[in-house]
N, C-alpha and C positions, 0 to 999 in steps of 0.2 A: 822882292826878287823871286823869280821862279827857279827853284833848286831841284835838280833831278839827282836822285841817288840810285845807282845800279848796284844790286847786291845779290850774290848767289845764296846768301844766308838771309832768310826772311821767314816770317810765320808760315806754317805752324812750328818751325824749328824753335827750340828754346835754348839759347846760349848767350854768351856775352856780347857777341856781335849784333845779334838781333835786338837785344835789350838796349845796347848803346844807340843803334840807329833809330829805333822806334822812339826812344826817350828824347834824343836830340831833335828828331823831326818834330815831335810835339812841342818842344821848347821853341824851335824856330817858328812854328806856326803862331805861338803866343807872341812872338816878337814881330808878327805881321808879315811873314814870308809865306809863299806858296811852295809846298814841298810834295813831290811825288816820288814814290819808290817803285822801281821795276825789279821784281823778284821772280823766282821760279813759279810763283802762283799764277803768273800770266802766260805760262807756257805748258806745253806737254812735257812731262818729265819722266826720267828713269831713275832707279835707285843708284846711289853712289856705291861703287865697289867697296867692300869691307864695312860699309856703314849704310845699310839700306834705308834707315829712317831719314836720311838726308836725300832730298830729291834734286836732280840736276836737270836744267833746262835743255830741251832738244830744239834744234833749228833756230837757235838764238840769232844767228847771223841774218836769217831771213826776216824774222818778225821784229826784232829789236829796232832797226832803223825807223820803221813806221811808228812805233811807240814814242821814240825820241822826237821825231818830227811833229807828231801830233801834239806833244806837250810844249814844244818851243821853249826849252829851258834857257835861262840866263847863265847858269853855272851847272856843270856836270861833275859829279863825284862818283868815281868807280871804287866800290868798297872792297871787292874781293877778286881773287885771281882764279875764278872758275869760268865756266862756259859763258855766263853773262858778262863777266868782267872782260874777258878777252874779246867778245863780240863788241862791247861798248868801246873798248880801246881801239879796235880796228875801225869802227865807224868814225870816231873822232880823228884818228890819224888820217884817214882818207879825205876828210873834209877840212883839215887844218884847224880843228877846234881844240882849244885848250881844255884841260881837265885835271882834276886832282885824284889821287889815290890814297889809300890807307893801308898800313901794314898791321892787320889785326892778329894774324895767326902765323906762328913759326912753322910754316908748311915743310920746310926742309927737315926739321927735327921730327915733325909728326910722321912724315913719309918714311924717315929712317926707322922710327919706332915700329911702324906697321910692316915695312917691307925689307928693311936693311939697305935701302937705296942710299948711296952716298950723298950727304947734304950738299957738298960742293956742286954737284950736278944740278940739284934743284935750285940752289941759289943763283946759278946762271940764268935759269928761266925766270925766277923772281926779279932778278936785277934787270933783265931785258924788259919785263912787263912794266916795271915802275919807272924805267929810265925815260919813258915818253911823257910822264906826268909833269905838269908845271910845278907841283908840290906833292911830296909824299908825307902824309900825316902819320906820326908815331906817338904812342901814349906816354913813353917814359924816356929818360936820359939813357938808361942801360940799353934799351932796344935801339935807340939812335946810335949809340957807340958800336953795337954789334953790326948794324947795317952799314955803317961807314967803313968798318973793317972789311966788310964783304963787297965794297965798291959801290954802295948806294950814295946818291947825293940828292940835292933839292929837298932836304928833310926839314919839316917843321913839326912843332909839338902840338898834340891834341890830347888833353887829359880827359879824365872821366869824372863822374859824379855819383851820388847815391841819394836815394829817396829817404831822408832822415825822418819823415813823418810815418812812413810805413815800417821801416826798419828802425826799431827803437827798443830800449830795455823794457821787458815785460816780466810777469810772474813766471817762474821756472816750473811751476807745478804742471804745466801742459804735458811734459814728459815725465812719467813716473818710474822710469827704470833706475837701477842702481847708479849712483854717481861716483865720480864725475862722468859727464856725458861729453864725448868727443864727436864732433860733427864734420862731415865732408859734404859739400854741395857742388855738383857739377856733372859733367859728362862721365859716364862709367866706361872708360876706354883706356887702352894701353898707354896712349900718349900723355895721359894725366897722371901716370905713375901711381895710381890708386893703391896698388899692392903695398907700397911703402907705408901707407896708413893702415891697411887691413892687417898687416903682419906685426904691427907694433905691439909689444907687451903693454897691456893697459888694464888697470884694476876695475875700471868702470864699464860703461856701455858705449859702443861705437854705433853711430848712425850714418847712413849714406842716403842722401837725397839726390835723385837724378836717375837718368836712364842712359842706355848706350849699349854698344855691341858686346860688352863683357858682362852685362848684368846677370844673365842666367848662369854663366860659369862661376862667377864670384859668389852668387847666392849659395850654390852648392858647396863651394870650397870653404866658405866662412859662415857656417850656420849660426854662429853666435852674434853676428853683426845684424843690425836692424836695417835692412834695405827697404825703404818706404816709397820708392818711385819718385816721379816728378811732383814737385809742389810749387805753387805759384801764389802770389798775393798774400793775403793774411795768413794762410796756412804755412807758407814758406817762412814768413816773418816770425811766426810763433815757434817754428822749429829752431830758427837761429837763436832767438831770445832765451829759449829753454835750455840751451847748451851751455857748457862750462868752458869749452875750448874749441876753436875752429881749426881744423888741421888741413893744410894746403900742401899736398905732396908734389904738385906739378913742378917740373923743372923747365917747362917749355912755354909757359904762358907769357904773353906780352904785357899784361897788366893784372887781371884777376878782379873783376867787379865783385865777386863773392867776398873778397877780403874786406872791401868797404862795407858791404852789407852786414857782415859779421861784426865789424867794429862799431857800426852805427847801432847795433843791437846790444852793445856793451859786452861783447864776447871777444876775448883776446885771441890772437892768431899764433899758430905754430907752423913754421915753414922752413924750407931750405933757403940759404942766403943766395938767391939767384934773382935774375931780372923779374920784375913783378913785385914780389915781396920786398926786395931791397928798395924799390922806388916808393911803394905804398907805405911801408912801415918805417924804413930807414932806421934812425936812432930813437924813434919815438917809443915811449913806454907802453906801447899798445900791442906788442907782439914779441915773440922770441924766435930768432932765426939761428939755426945751427945745422951743421952738416950731419949731425946725429938727430933724427927727427924725434926720438924719445926724449932727448935732452931739451929740445925746443918745446915739446908738450909740457914737460915738468916745469920749465921756466914760465911758460905762458899762463899756466894755472895759478901762478902767484901774482899776476898783474891785476891792476885796478880796472874794473868795468867802466868807471867814470873816465879814466884816461883814454880808454878805447873810444868811447863815445865822443869825447872832445876832439880826438884826432880825426874822426870821420867827418865831423862838422866842418872841416876845412875844405871838403870837396863838394862842389855844387854842379848840378846838371845845367843850370843856367849859364854858369861860367864856361862849362864845356861847350855848350851850343854857341856862345859868343866867340869862343876861340875857333871853333869849326868855321863859323861865318867869316872870320878874318882870314882864314887860310884859303878860302875859295878864290877862284880867278874867273873873270868873265869868259864864257865859252867862245866869244868872238875875238878875244884877245889873242892874236897870233903873230908870228913872225912871217913876213912875206917870203923870206928865203926858205924857212922851214916848210911853209905851205907848198911852195913850188917844188921843193925837193920831194915832199911826200907824194905829191900828185904824179910825179914822174917815176917814182920808185916802183920796182916790181912788188907783187903781193907778198913774196917771201920776206921782204924787208919791212913793208908797212905793217904787217901783222905780227 
């Protein structure tokens, strides 16, 4: 099968969406499928407002149709609700092509955190975007329930995996700071609620791995915290394994791949009892979830590294790719009535 993925999140960005798409694409190729990704790297771009490290495609409506038609996909998956996502949605709607989408990011909550814009308004835009999809892929039951409460339908499940060969227990001597060592990995941005981690009373050493718009400010504000920037591959894996507890302060993630990476490294998780941690950890003795993050950290430090590793082994990227494959629909699978209605609808309705 020729599978086309359209995503506003792609390399050189480093985040959970990019990691998910690139890893699943690799697994699909191993299964014998042809996969192409159309990302901002194929377009002229401009910096995203409030987050200049993220680049947004310009003139997507003009160039994207040529790229899609040149590839001749059997299935089209639109991964993000950005300029490329909206352009791909418009293309498919105008031609009566079926497509799937995914809800990777809680944009309404992110936008509220950055601007104060009411989430209900953004949810209307998100609901309209995804309503045209044959299927909307979500990673967890908690997110599915949230979306259904906000009027979404056609929802199917698409879980995640972890590379248990790369992320594994190792010697902790890699980090020589006073222990215990508490680690955060992810975007250094307001929507990640990272201040809840940085302000915790903690007797050991705090590490932050990642980059983002708040990095310079937080480095100045918390000089005792070790901000070490972006890490990848073996370097990232060593930071995980050398830690004693992984702290996940976000209240807005839809899953949290970093949770699985920490657990696979034998490191227990401390987090709030919200979507993401509730689904990944649940009642397993691999993490401690509490409304008081300090209580969660204290509880997590008592947990068994072996139990953490065993829990992570339940998650497979191959299973994730197979689930993604089952969720796809043929691009030419269409309803005659819907195709005719789309063809005669004004642009304001089609897009």
